[in-house]
N, CA, C and O atoms as a CHARMM CRD file, in Angstrom:
* protein
*
  360
    1    1 MET  N      1.26700  15.53600  -3.92700 PROA 1      0.00000
    2    1 MET  CA     1.68700  14.22500  -4.50600 PROA 1      0.00000
    3    1 MET  C      0.51700  13.38000  -4.64700 PROA 1      0.00000
    4    1 MET  O     -0.16000  13.06100  -3.66900 PROA 1      0.00000
    5    2 ASN  N      0.25200  13.00300  -5.84400 PROA 2      0.00000
    6    2 ASN  CA    -0.99000  11.96400  -6.14900 PROA 2      0.00000
    7    2 ASN  C     -0.59700  10.62700  -6.41800 PROA 2      0.00000
    8    2 ASN  O     -1.45400   9.74300  -6.41400 PROA 2      0.00000
    9    3 LYS  N      0.60000  10.36800  -6.65300 PROA 3      0.00000
   10    3 LYS  CA     1.04600   9.00300  -7.04700 PROA 3      0.00000
   11    3 LYS  C      2.32200   8.63900  -6.35700 PROA 3      0.00000
   12    3 LYS  O      3.27200   9.40900  -6.21600 PROA 3      0.00000
   13    4 VAL  N      2.26600   7.41200  -5.94300 PROA 4      0.00000
   14    4 VAL  CA     3.36800   6.87300  -5.12400 PROA 4      0.00000
   15    4 VAL  C      3.99700   5.70800  -5.99000 PROA 4      0.00000
   16    4 VAL  O      3.23600   4.84800  -6.43300 PROA 4      0.00000
   17    5 PRO  N      5.33200   5.64200  -6.24700 PROA 5      0.00000
   18    5 PRO  CA     5.94300   4.53300  -6.87200 PROA 5      0.00000
   19    5 PRO  C      5.62200   3.22600  -6.38500 PROA 5      0.00000
   20    5 PRO  O      5.63100   3.04300  -5.16800 PROA 5      0.00000
   21    6 VAL  N      5.34400   2.30400  -7.15900 PROA 6      0.00000
   22    6 VAL  CA     5.01600   0.99500  -6.82200 PROA 6      0.00000
   23    6 VAL  C      5.95900   0.33300  -5.66900 PROA 6      0.00000
   24    6 VAL  O      5.46900  -0.21000  -4.68000 PROA 6      0.00000
   25    7 GLU  N      7.18700   0.42200  -5.86700 PROA 7      0.00000
   26    7 GLU  CA     8.20800  -0.13000  -5.03500 PROA 7      0.00000
   27    7 GLU  C      8.03600   0.50000  -3.63800 PROA 7      0.00000
   28    7 GLU  O      8.15200  -0.18600  -2.62200 PROA 7      0.00000
   29    8 ASP  N      7.73000   1.93500  -3.60100 PROA 8      0.00000
   30    8 ASP  CA     7.54200   2.53400  -2.23800 PROA 8      0.00000
   31    8 ASP  C      6.21700   1.96800  -1.59200 PROA 8      0.00000
   32    8 ASP  O      6.16100   1.69400  -0.39300 PROA 8      0.00000
   33    9 ALA  N      5.22800   1.81900  -2.39700 PROA 9      0.00000
   34    9 ALA  CA     3.86600   1.40900  -1.74700 PROA 9      0.00000
   35    9 ALA  C      4.18600  -0.07200  -1.22500 PROA 9      0.00000
   36    9 ALA  O      3.85500  -0.46600  -0.10600 PROA 9      0.00000
   37   10 ALA  N      4.82800  -0.79700  -2.11400 PROA 10     0.00000
   38   10 ALA  CA     4.99800  -2.21400  -1.61100 PROA 10     0.00000
   39   10 ALA  C      5.95300  -2.19000  -0.16300 PROA 10     0.00000
   40   10 ALA  O      5.75300  -2.95000   0.78400 PROA 10     0.00000
   41   11 TRP  N      6.80200  -1.36600  -0.20600 PROA 11     0.00000
   42   11 TRP  CA     7.62800  -1.31600   1.01100 PROA 11     0.00000
   43   11 TRP  C      6.87300  -0.92900   2.28500 PROA 11     0.00000
   44   11 TRP  O      7.01300  -1.48900   3.37200 PROA 11     0.00000
   45   12 SER  N      6.01200   0.15100   2.00800 PROA 12     0.00000
   46   12 SER  CA     5.16400   0.74500   3.10600 PROA 12     0.00000
   47   12 SER  C      4.12000  -0.47500   3.47500 PROA 12     0.00000
   48   12 SER  O      3.94600  -0.67800   4.67700 PROA 12     0.00000
   49   13 GLY  N      3.53300  -1.16200   2.69400 PROA 13     0.00000
   50   13 GLY  CA     2.77800  -2.35700   3.01400 PROA 13     0.00000
   51   13 GLY  C      3.58300  -3.35200   3.92500 PROA 13     0.00000
   52   13 GLY  O      3.12900  -3.82200   4.96900 PROA 13     0.00000
   53   14 SER  N      4.77800  -3.60900   3.43500 PROA 14     0.00000
   54   14 SER  CA     5.53300  -4.61000   4.23300 PROA 14     0.00000
   55   14 SER  C      5.81600  -4.12900   5.50100 PROA 14     0.00000
   56   14 SER  O      5.90400  -4.95200   6.41200 PROA 14     0.00000
   57   15 GLN  N      5.99900  -2.77600   5.76700 PROA 15     0.00000
   58   15 GLN  CA     6.34500  -2.26300   7.09800 PROA 15     0.00000
   59   15 GLN  C      4.95200  -2.29200   7.92900 PROA 15     0.00000
   60   15 GLN  O      4.93600  -2.68500   9.09600 PROA 15     0.00000
   61   16 LEU  N      3.82900  -1.86800   7.28400 PROA 16     0.00000
   62   16 LEU  CA     2.61500  -1.87800   8.05700 PROA 16     0.00000
   63   16 LEU  C      2.11300  -3.19800   8.56900 PROA 16     0.00000
   64   16 LEU  O      1.54400  -3.38600   9.64500 PROA 16     0.00000
   65   17 ALA  N      2.44100  -4.19600   7.52900 PROA 17     0.00000
   66   17 ALA  CA     1.97100  -5.51400   7.86500 PROA 17     0.00000
   67   17 ALA  C      2.47800  -6.07200   9.08400 PROA 17     0.00000
   68   17 ALA  O      1.96100  -7.04800   9.62600 PROA 17     0.00000
   69   18 GLN  N      3.64100  -5.37200   9.59200 PROA 18     0.00000
   70   18 GLN  CA     4.11000  -5.96900  10.95700 PROA 18     0.00000
   71   18 GLN  C      3.46300  -5.54500  12.11800 PROA 18     0.00000
   72   18 GLN  O      3.85100  -5.93900  13.21800 PROA 18     0.00000
   73   19 LEU  N      2.38600  -4.67900  11.97800 PROA 19     0.00000
   74   19 LEU  CA     1.69200  -4.21900  12.98900 PROA 19     0.00000
   75   19 LEU  C      0.37200  -5.18400  13.26600 PROA 19     0.00000
   76   19 LEU  O     -0.38400  -5.52800  12.35700 PROA 19     0.00000
   77   20 SER  N      0.22300  -5.52600  14.49100 PROA 20     0.00000
   78   20 SER  CA    -0.91900  -6.40400  14.72600 PROA 20     0.00000
   79   20 SER  C     -2.26200  -5.58000  14.87100 PROA 20     0.00000
   80   20 SER  O     -2.28000  -4.38200  15.15300 PROA 20     0.00000
   81   21 ASP  N     -3.26800  -6.27700  14.66800 PROA 21     0.00000
   82   21 ASP  CA    -4.65700  -5.53600  14.90700 PROA 21     0.00000
   83   21 ASP  C     -4.57000  -4.99800  16.34900 PROA 21     0.00000
   84   21 ASP  O     -4.89700  -3.81500  16.44600 PROA 21     0.00000
   85   22 ASP  N     -4.22200  -5.57200  17.41800 PROA 22     0.00000
   86   22 ASP  CA    -4.12200  -4.96600  18.63000 PROA 22     0.00000
   87   22 ASP  C     -3.23500  -3.66300  18.85500 PROA 22     0.00000
   88   22 ASP  O     -3.47900  -2.79500  19.69300 PROA 22     0.00000
   89   23 GLN  N     -2.17200  -3.67200  17.97100 PROA 23     0.00000
   90   23 GLN  CA    -1.30900  -2.46600  17.94000 PROA 23     0.00000
   91   23 GLN  C     -2.16000  -1.33800  17.27500 PROA 23     0.00000
   92   23 GLN  O     -2.19500  -0.18900  17.71500 PROA 23     0.00000
   93   24 LEU  N     -2.86100  -1.78000  16.14800 PROA 24     0.00000
   94   24 LEU  CA    -3.74200  -0.71700  15.47300 PROA 24     0.00000
   95   24 LEU  C     -4.72200  -0.06900  16.37600 PROA 24     0.00000
   96   24 LEU  O     -4.89800   1.14600  16.46300 PROA 24     0.00000
   97   25 ARG  N     -5.46900  -1.17900  17.17500 PROA 25     0.00000
   98   25 ARG  CA    -6.44400  -0.70700  18.22300 PROA 25     0.00000
   99   25 ARG  C     -5.92800   0.30400  19.30700 PROA 25     0.00000
  100   25 ARG  O     -6.51900   1.33800  19.61800 PROA 25     0.00000
  101   26 ASP  N     -4.75200  -0.13600  19.83400 PROA 26     0.00000
  102   26 ASP  CA    -4.25800   0.63000  20.83900 PROA 26     0.00000
  103   26 ASP  C     -3.85500   2.13200  20.36700 PROA 26     0.00000
  104   26 ASP  O     -3.97800   3.10700  21.10900 PROA 26     0.00000
  105   27 THR  N     -3.38600   2.19100  19.11200 PROA 27     0.00000
  106   27 THR  CA    -3.14500   3.56500  18.48100 PROA 27     0.00000
  107   27 THR  C     -4.30600   4.19200  18.42700 PROA 27     0.00000
  108   27 THR  O     -4.37600   5.29100  18.97600 PROA 27     0.00000
  109   28 LEU  N     -5.42600   3.66600  17.78600 PROA 28     0.00000
  110   28 LEU  CA    -6.55700   4.34400  17.55100 PROA 28     0.00000
  111   28 LEU  C     -7.28200   4.78900  18.90400 PROA 28     0.00000
  112   28 LEU  O     -7.78200   5.90400  19.05300 PROA 28     0.00000
  113   29 ARG  N     -7.28000   3.81500  19.83900 PROA 29     0.00000
  114   29 ARG  CA    -7.82800   4.22100  21.18600 PROA 29     0.00000
  115   29 ARG  C     -7.14900   5.42700  21.93000 PROA 29     0.00000
  116   29 ARG  O     -7.75800   6.26500  22.59600 PROA 29     0.00000
  117   30 ALA  N     -5.67500   5.38400  21.69500 PROA 30     0.00000
  118   30 ALA  CA    -4.98800   6.50400  22.37400 PROA 30     0.00000
  119   30 ALA  C     -5.23400   7.79700  21.57400 PROA 30     0.00000
  120   30 ALA  O     -4.97900   8.88300  22.09500 PROA 30     0.00000
  121   31 ALA  N     -5.69600   7.71500  20.39500 PROA 31     0.00000
  122   31 ALA  CA    -6.12800   8.84200  19.62600 PROA 31     0.00000
  123   31 ALA  C     -7.54200   9.48500  20.05900 PROA 31     0.00000
  124   31 ALA  O     -7.91900  10.59900  19.69600 PROA 31     0.00000
  125   32 GLY  N     -8.21400   8.66900  20.83500 PROA 32     0.00000
  126   32 GLY  CA    -9.59100   9.04300  21.38900 PROA 32     0.00000
  127   32 GLY  C    -10.72400   8.48900  20.67200 PROA 32     0.00000
  128   32 GLY  O    -11.85600   8.94600  20.83500 PROA 32     0.00000
  129   33 TYR  N    -10.44500   7.41200  19.79100 PROA 33     0.00000
  130   33 TYR  CA   -11.59500   6.93600  18.87700 PROA 33     0.00000
  131   33 TYR  C    -12.34600   5.99000  19.82900 PROA 33     0.00000
  132   33 TYR  O    -11.76100   5.35400  20.70700 PROA 33     0.00000
  133   34 ASP  N    -13.73100   5.92700  19.60100 PROA 34     0.00000
  134   34 ASP  CA   -14.55100   4.94400  20.37600 PROA 34     0.00000
  135   34 ASP  C    -14.37700   3.61400  19.79800 PROA 34     0.00000
  136   34 ASP  O    -13.78300   3.45700  18.73200 PROA 34     0.00000
  137   35 LYS  N    -14.90100   2.61100  20.49900 PROA 35     0.00000
  138   35 LYS  CA   -14.69900   1.11600  20.02600 PROA 35     0.00000
  139   35 LYS  C    -15.18000   0.81500  18.74800 PROA 35     0.00000
  140   35 LYS  O    -14.54300   0.11600  17.96000 PROA 35     0.00000
  141   36 THR  N    -16.45200   1.38600  18.46300 PROA 36     0.00000
  142   36 THR  CA   -17.06400   1.02700  17.00400 PROA 36     0.00000
  143   36 THR  C    -16.17300   1.56600  15.87500 PROA 36     0.00000
  144   36 THR  O    -15.82600   0.87200  14.91900 PROA 36     0.00000
  145   37 THR  N    -15.79300   2.97300  16.06700 PROA 37     0.00000
  146   37 THR  CA   -14.95300   3.54900  15.04000 PROA 37     0.00000
  147   37 THR  C    -13.50800   2.92600  14.95500 PROA 37     0.00000
  148   37 THR  O    -12.84900   2.87300  13.91600 PROA 37     0.00000
  149   38 THR  N    -13.11100   2.46700  16.16700 PROA 38     0.00000
  150   38 THR  CA   -11.71200   1.89700  16.10900 PROA 38     0.00000
  151   38 THR  C    -11.77800   0.45300  15.31900 PROA 38     0.00000
  152   38 THR  O    -10.89200   0.09400  14.54300 PROA 38     0.00000
  153   39 GLU  N    -12.91300  -0.30000  15.61400 PROA 39     0.00000
  154   39 GLU  CA   -12.95300  -1.49900  14.81800 PROA 39     0.00000
  155   39 GLU  C    -13.17900  -1.31800  13.29400 PROA 39     0.00000
  156   39 GLU  O    -12.68200  -2.09200  12.47600 PROA 39     0.00000
  157   40 GLN  N    -13.90000  -0.33200  12.97600 PROA 40     0.00000
  158   40 GLN  CA   -14.04600   0.00200  11.53800 PROA 40     0.00000
  159   40 GLN  C    -12.72000   0.31500  10.93200 PROA 40     0.00000
  160   40 GLN  O    -12.38600  -0.17600   9.85400 PROA 40     0.00000
  161   41 TYR  N    -11.92800   1.16200  11.64200 PROA 41     0.00000
  162   41 TYR  CA   -10.60300   1.55300  11.02300 PROA 41     0.00000
  163   41 TYR  C     -9.66300   0.27800  11.02900 PROA 41     0.00000
  164   41 TYR  O     -8.96400   0.00900  10.05300 PROA 41     0.00000
  165   42 VAL  N     -9.68000  -0.42000  12.07100 PROA 42     0.00000
  166   42 VAL  CA    -8.81500  -1.63100  11.98200 PROA 42     0.00000
  167   42 VAL  C     -9.21900  -2.48500  10.79600 PROA 42     0.00000
  168   42 VAL  O     -8.29600  -2.83800  10.06400 PROA 42     0.00000
  169   43 ARG  N    -10.38000  -2.85200  10.50300 PROA 43     0.00000
  170   43 ARG  CA   -10.84900  -3.54800   9.39700 PROA 43     0.00000
  171   43 ARG  C    -10.34100  -2.82400   8.01600 PROA 43     0.00000
  172   43 ARG  O     -9.75900  -3.45200   7.13200 PROA 43     0.00000
  173   44 THR  N    -10.59500  -1.61500   7.95300 PROA 44     0.00000
  174   44 THR  CA   -10.20100  -0.96400   6.73700 PROA 44     0.00000
  175   44 THR  C     -8.77100  -0.85900   6.56200 PROA 44     0.00000
  176   44 THR  O     -8.28700  -1.06400   5.44800 PROA 44     0.00000
  177   45 LEU  N     -7.98400  -0.53400   7.63600 PROA 45     0.00000
  178   45 LEU  CA    -6.54300  -0.51200   7.41000 PROA 45     0.00000
  179   45 LEU  C     -6.12200  -1.85100   7.14200 PROA 45     0.00000
  180   45 LEU  O     -5.29200  -1.99600   6.24400 PROA 45     0.00000
  181   46 GLY  N     -6.52400  -2.81600   7.73000 PROA 46     0.00000
  182   46 GLY  CA    -6.09100  -4.21100   7.34500 PROA 46     0.00000
  183   46 GLY  C     -6.32600  -4.51700   5.89600 PROA 46     0.00000
  184   46 GLY  O     -5.43500  -5.08600   5.26600 PROA 46     0.00000
  185   47 ALA  N     -7.48100  -4.17700   5.30200 PROA 47     0.00000
  186   47 ALA  CA    -7.64500  -4.40500   3.86700 PROA 47     0.00000
  187   47 ALA  C     -6.71300  -3.72000   3.11800 PROA 47     0.00000
  188   47 ALA  O     -6.11600  -4.27800   2.19800 PROA 47     0.00000
  189   48 ARG  N     -6.50100  -2.40300   3.46000 PROA 48     0.00000
  190   48 ARG  CA    -5.58100  -1.62200   2.56300 PROA 48     0.00000
  191   48 ARG  C     -4.22700  -2.08800   2.74800 PROA 48     0.00000
  192   48 ARG  O     -3.48300  -2.04500   1.76800 PROA 48     0.00000
  193   49 ILE  N     -3.77900  -2.53500   3.86500 PROA 49     0.00000
  194   49 ILE  CA    -2.26600  -3.15700   4.01700 PROA 49     0.00000
  195   49 ILE  C     -2.31500  -4.31600   3.09600 PROA 49     0.00000
  196   49 ILE  O     -1.37700  -4.49600   2.32000 PROA 49     0.00000
  197   50 LYS  N     -3.36000  -5.14000   3.11900 PROA 50     0.00000
  198   50 LYS  CA    -3.27000  -6.30500   2.20600 PROA 50     0.00000
  199   50 LYS  C     -3.11700  -6.02900   0.81900 PROA 50     0.00000
  200   50 LYS  O     -2.37800  -6.69200   0.09100 PROA 50     0.00000
  201   51 GLU  N     -3.81000  -5.05300   0.43300 PROA 51     0.00000
  202   51 GLU  CA    -3.77100  -4.46100  -0.98900 PROA 51     0.00000
  203   51 GLU  C     -2.26300  -4.01900  -1.33400 PROA 51     0.00000
  204   51 GLU  O     -1.68900  -4.35700  -2.36900 PROA 51     0.00000
  205   52 LEU  N     -1.75800  -3.29700  -0.42500 PROA 52     0.00000
  206   52 LEU  CA    -0.19600  -2.78900  -0.61300 PROA 52     0.00000
  207   52 LEU  C      0.68700  -4.12400  -0.78600 PROA 52     0.00000
  208   52 LEU  O      1.57300  -4.27700  -1.62700 PROA 52     0.00000
  209   53 ASN  N      0.29500  -4.99900   0.11400 PROA 53     0.00000
  210   53 ASN  CA     1.21400  -6.25900   0.08400 PROA 53     0.00000
  211   53 ASN  C      1.00300  -7.19300  -1.27000 PROA 53     0.00000
  212   53 ASN  O      1.89700  -7.92400  -1.69600 PROA 53     0.00000
  213   54 ARG  N     -0.14200  -7.08600  -1.81200 PROA 54     0.00000
  214   54 ARG  CA    -0.38600  -7.73900  -3.21200 PROA 54     0.00000
  215   54 ARG  C      0.60800  -7.06000  -4.27500 PROA 54     0.00000
  216   54 ARG  O      1.09100  -7.72800  -5.18900 PROA 54     0.00000
  217   55 LEU  N      0.87000  -5.77600  -4.11500 PROA 55     0.00000
  218   55 LEU  CA     1.77000  -5.28600  -5.17100 PROA 55     0.00000
  219   55 LEU  C      3.14700  -5.98100  -5.08800 PROA 55     0.00000
  220   55 LEU  O      3.74000  -6.25000  -6.13300 PROA 55     0.00000
  221   56 ARG  N      3.67100  -6.27700  -3.89200 PROA 56     0.00000
  222   56 ARG  CA     4.89700  -7.06300  -3.69600 PROA 56     0.00000
  223   56 ARG  C      4.91000  -8.44200  -4.26500 PROA 56     0.00000
  224   56 ARG  O      5.91900  -8.98300  -4.71500 PROA 56     0.00000
  225   57 ASP  N      3.56300  -9.04200  -4.20800 PROA 57     0.00000
  226   57 ASP  CA     3.45400 -10.42600  -4.87200 PROA 57     0.00000
  227   57 ASP  C      3.14500 -10.53200  -6.32900 PROA 57     0.00000
  228   57 ASP  O      3.15100 -11.63300  -6.87900 PROA 57     0.00000
  229   58 LEU  N      2.90100  -9.53300  -6.91500 PROA 58     0.00000
  230   58 LEU  CA     2.49900  -9.39300  -8.33200 PROA 58     0.00000
  231   58 LEU  C      3.91400  -9.82700  -9.06600 PROA 58     0.00000
  232   58 LEU  O      5.00700  -9.68100  -8.51800 PROA 58     0.00000
  233   59 ASN  N      3.74900 -10.33500 -10.27600 PROA 59     0.00000
  234   59 ASN  CA     4.99100 -10.60500 -11.03600 PROA 59     0.00000
  235   59 ASN  C      5.49900  -9.33600 -11.85200 PROA 59     0.00000
  236   59 ASN  O      5.33000  -9.23000 -13.06700 PROA 59     0.00000
  237   60 TRP  N      6.07400  -8.47900 -11.14300 PROA 60     0.00000
  238   60 TRP  CA     6.59500  -7.32800 -11.80500 PROA 60     0.00000
  239   60 TRP  C      7.88300  -7.56300 -12.64400 PROA 60     0.00000
  240   60 TRP  O      8.71000  -8.40600 -12.29500 PROA 60     0.00000
  241   61 ARG  N      8.03300  -6.81100 -13.74000 PROA 61     0.00000
  242   61 ARG  CA     9.38100  -6.89700 -14.62800 PROA 61     0.00000
  243   61 ARG  C      9.75200  -5.52700 -14.96700 PROA 61     0.00000
  244   61 ARG  O      8.95200  -4.59200 -15.00300 PROA 61     0.00000
  245   62 ALA  N     11.05900  -5.44800 -15.22700 PROA 62     0.00000
  246   62 ALA  CA    11.64500  -4.18400 -15.53100 PROA 62     0.00000
  247   62 ALA  C     11.18400  -3.64700 -16.97800 PROA 62     0.00000
  248   62 ALA  O     10.96300  -4.38900 -17.93500 PROA 62     0.00000
  249   63 VAL  N     11.07700  -2.30300 -16.99000 PROA 63     0.00000
  250   63 VAL  CA    10.69500  -1.73200 -18.17800 PROA 63     0.00000
  251   63 VAL  C     11.93800  -1.53200 -19.01900 PROA 63     0.00000
  252   63 VAL  O     12.92900  -1.01100 -18.50900 PROA 63     0.00000
  253   64 PRO  N     11.93200  -1.95100 -20.38500 PROA 64     0.00000
  254   64 PRO  CA    13.26600  -1.79800 -21.15000 PROA 64     0.00000
  255   64 PRO  C     13.54900  -0.26700 -21.25300 PROA 64     0.00000
  256   64 PRO  O     12.63600   0.55300 -21.34900 PROA 64     0.00000
  257   65 GLY  N     14.91200   0.07800 -21.22800 PROA 65     0.00000
  258   65 GLY  CA    15.31300   1.30200 -21.11300 PROA 65     0.00000
  259   65 GLY  C     15.31300   2.14000 -20.00900 PROA 65     0.00000
  260   65 GLY  O     15.69500   3.30800 -20.08500 PROA 65     0.00000
  261   66 THR  N     14.83100   1.52200 -18.78200 PROA 66     0.00000
  262   66 THR  CA    14.78400   2.33100 -17.67000 PROA 66     0.00000
  263   66 THR  C     15.66100   1.54300 -16.64000 PROA 66     0.00000
  264   66 THR  O     16.20700   0.47600 -16.92100 PROA 66     0.00000
  265   67 ALA  N     15.75300   2.19900 -15.35100 PROA 67     0.00000
  266   67 ALA  CA    16.51500   1.58700 -14.28200 PROA 67     0.00000
  267   67 ALA  C     16.00400   0.40500 -13.86200 PROA 67     0.00000
  268   67 ALA  O     14.78300   0.24900 -13.84200 PROA 67     0.00000
  269   68 ALA  N     16.78200  -0.49200 -13.50800 PROA 68     0.00000
  270   68 ALA  CA    16.27900  -1.91000 -13.10900 PROA 68     0.00000
  271   68 ALA  C     15.15200  -1.77200 -12.06900 PROA 68     0.00000
  272   68 ALA  O     14.15500  -2.49100 -12.14000 PROA 68     0.00000
  273   69 GLU  N     15.30200  -0.89200 -11.14900 PROA 69     0.00000
  274   69 GLU  CA    14.16200  -0.80500 -10.18600 PROA 69     0.00000
  275   69 GLU  C     12.97800  -0.12800 -10.49000 PROA 69     0.00000
  276   69 GLU  O     12.11200   0.13800  -9.65600 PROA 69     0.00000
  277   70 SER  N     12.92700   0.19000 -11.83400 PROA 70     0.00000
  278   70 SER  CA    11.55700   0.83000 -12.30100 PROA 70     0.00000
  279   70 SER  C     10.76600  -0.50600 -12.74000 PROA 70     0.00000
  280   70 SER  O     11.29900  -1.27200 -13.54300 PROA 70     0.00000
  281   71 PHE  N      9.61500  -0.75300 -12.25800 PROA 71     0.00000
  282   71 PHE  CA     8.87500  -1.86600 -12.56500 PROA 71     0.00000
  283   71 PHE  C      7.44200  -1.44500 -12.92200 PROA 71     0.00000
  284   71 PHE  O      6.96100  -0.45000 -12.38000 PROA 71     0.00000
  285   72 VAL  N      6.74300  -2.16300 -13.80900 PROA 72     0.00000
  286   72 VAL  CA     5.32500  -2.09600 -14.12300 PROA 72     0.00000
  287   72 VAL  C      4.74700  -3.41800 -14.16100 PROA 72     0.00000
  288   72 VAL  O      5.48500  -4.39000 -14.31700 PROA 72     0.00000
  289   73 GLU  N      3.39500  -3.56000 -14.02100 PROA 73     0.00000
  290   73 GLU  CA     2.75800  -4.76700 -14.08600 PROA 73     0.00000
  291   73 GLU  C      2.87400  -5.33400 -15.64500 PROA 73     0.00000
  292   73 GLU  O      2.75400  -4.58200 -16.61200 PROA 73     0.00000
  293   74 PRO  N      3.10200  -6.63800 -15.74900 PROA 74     0.00000
  294   74 PRO  CA     3.12800  -7.26700 -17.04500 PROA 74     0.00000
  295   74 PRO  C      2.05700  -6.76900 -17.83700 PROA 74     0.00000
  296   74 PRO  O      0.91900  -6.61800 -17.39300 PROA 74     0.00000
  297   75 GLY  N      2.48200  -6.45400 -19.27100 PROA 75     0.00000
  298   75 GLY  CA     1.47900  -5.90300 -20.25700 PROA 75     0.00000
  299   75 GLY  C      1.26200  -4.48000 -20.24500 PROA 75     0.00000
  300   75 GLY  O      0.65900  -3.91200 -21.15600 PROA 75     0.00000
  301   76 CYS  N      1.80700  -3.79700 -19.08900 PROA 76     0.00000
  302   76 CYS  CA     1.80300  -2.26000 -19.09700 PROA 76     0.00000
  303   76 CYS  C      3.12500  -1.72500 -19.53500 PROA 76     0.00000
  304   76 CYS  O      4.14700  -2.11900 -18.97300 PROA 76     0.00000
  305   77 GLU  N      3.17000  -0.85900 -20.49500 PROA 77     0.00000
  306   77 GLU  CA     4.28100  -0.30000 -20.96000 PROA 77     0.00000
  307   77 GLU  C      4.43900   1.21500 -20.59300 PROA 77     0.00000
  308   77 GLU  O      5.51500   1.79200 -20.75500 PROA 77     0.00000
  309   78 SER  N      3.30100   1.85100 -20.08000 PROA 78     0.00000
  310   78 SER  CA     3.21100   3.28300 -19.94900 PROA 78     0.00000
  311   78 SER  C      4.21200   3.41300 -18.76600 PROA 78     0.00000
  312   78 SER  O      4.31600   2.60200 -17.84500 PROA 78     0.00000
  313   79 PRO  N      4.92500   4.54300 -18.92700 PROA 79     0.00000
  314   79 PRO  CA     5.81800   5.10000 -17.67700 PROA 79     0.00000
  315   79 PRO  C      4.93200   5.34800 -16.40300 PROA 79     0.00000
  316   79 PRO  O      5.38100   5.11400 -15.28000 PROA 79     0.00000
  317   80 ASP  N      3.67000   5.82500 -16.60500 PROA 80     0.00000
  318   80 ASP  CA     2.91700   6.12400 -15.44900 PROA 80     0.00000
  319   80 ASP  C      2.46900   4.92400 -14.73200 PROA 80     0.00000
  320   80 ASP  O      1.95400   5.07000 -13.62300 PROA 80     0.00000
  321   81 SER  N      2.62200   3.63100 -15.29400 PROA 81     0.00000
  322   81 SER  CA     2.19500   2.55100 -14.64900 PROA 81     0.00000
  323   81 SER  C      3.19700   2.13400 -13.49000 PROA 81     0.00000
  324   81 SER  O      2.93500   1.16400 -12.77900 PROA 81     0.00000
  325   82 LYS  N      4.29300   2.84800 -13.32300 PROA 82     0.00000
  326   82 LYS  CA     5.28900   2.59000 -12.26400 PROA 82     0.00000
  327   82 LYS  C      4.73100   3.19900 -10.84500 PROA 82     0.00000
  328   82 LYS  O      5.22900   2.91700  -9.75500 PROA 82     0.00000
  329   83 SER  N      3.78400   3.95000 -11.00800 PROA 83     0.00000
  330   83 SER  CA     2.97200   4.43500  -9.88100 PROA 83     0.00000
  331   83 SER  C      1.67300   3.92400  -9.47100 PROA 83     0.00000
  332   83 SER  O      0.94300   3.41300 -10.32100 PROA 83     0.00000
  333   84 VAL  N      1.32500   4.00600  -8.30400 PROA 84     0.00000
  334   84 VAL  CA     0.00400   3.47900  -7.96400 PROA 84     0.00000
  335   84 VAL  C     -0.77100   4.75800  -7.37800 PROA 84     0.00000
  336   84 VAL  O     -0.21100   5.66600  -6.76400 PROA 84     0.00000
  337   85 ALA  N     -2.05000   4.69600  -7.64100 PROA 85     0.00000
  338   85 ALA  CA    -2.84500   5.69100  -7.16400 PROA 85     0.00000
  339   85 ALA  C     -3.02800   5.86800  -5.66700 PROA 85     0.00000
  340   85 ALA  O     -3.16900   4.86700  -4.96400 PROA 85     0.00000
  341   86 THR  N     -3.03100   7.02600  -5.16600 PROA 86     0.00000
  342   86 THR  CA    -3.24700   7.13800  -3.73300 PROA 86     0.00000
  343   86 THR  C     -4.79300   7.32500  -3.42200 PROA 86     0.00000
  344   86 THR  O     -5.59200   7.39100  -4.35500 PROA 86     0.00000
  345   87 GLY  N     -5.15100   7.39800  -2.27300 PROA 87     0.00000
  346   87 GLY  CA    -6.57900   7.60500  -1.93000 PROA 87     0.00000
  347   87 GLY  C     -7.20200   8.85700  -2.52700 PROA 87     0.00000
  348   87 GLY  O     -8.39000   8.85800  -2.84900 PROA 87     0.00000
  349   88 ALA  N     -6.43700   9.90700  -2.68000 PROA 88     0.00000
  350   88 ALA  CA    -6.90600  11.04000  -3.44400 PROA 88     0.00000
  351   88 ALA  C     -7.29700  10.72500  -4.83500 PROA 88     0.00000
  352   88 ALA  O     -8.31000  11.21600  -5.33200 PROA 88     0.00000
  353   89 ASP  N     -6.54900   9.95000  -5.44600 PROA 89     0.00000
  354   89 ASP  CA    -6.86300   9.55400  -6.85100 PROA 89     0.00000
  355   89 ASP  C     -8.19700   8.76700  -6.98700 PROA 89     0.00000
  356   89 ASP  O     -8.82300   8.84100  -8.04400 PROA 89     0.00000
  357   90 ILE  N     -8.64600   8.02800  -5.96600 PROA 90     0.00000
  358   90 ILE  CA    -9.68000   7.16000  -5.97900 PROA 90     0.00000
  359   90 ILE  C    -11.05500   7.67500  -5.78200 PROA 90     0.00000
  360   90 ILE  O    -12.01200   6.90000  -5.79000 PROA 90     0.00000
């Protein structure tokens, strides 16, 4: 799977945003990562979570002729714009 629907990515971000940095640290420490690597991952994960949450905050609108839950960024009419790129696409 190369693309994730925007609404799914936004939902994932809202769920992940409930985790504190300390919870992320605990998870990474339990997985055996050293302190330096753990801190790098916590910063990176925090930034990615914020990116996902920006999707929720954008002014999305329904695409004419599609289900109401299908959204694209204003100005984008392509059906592909209902999905966001995953890390594999970048």
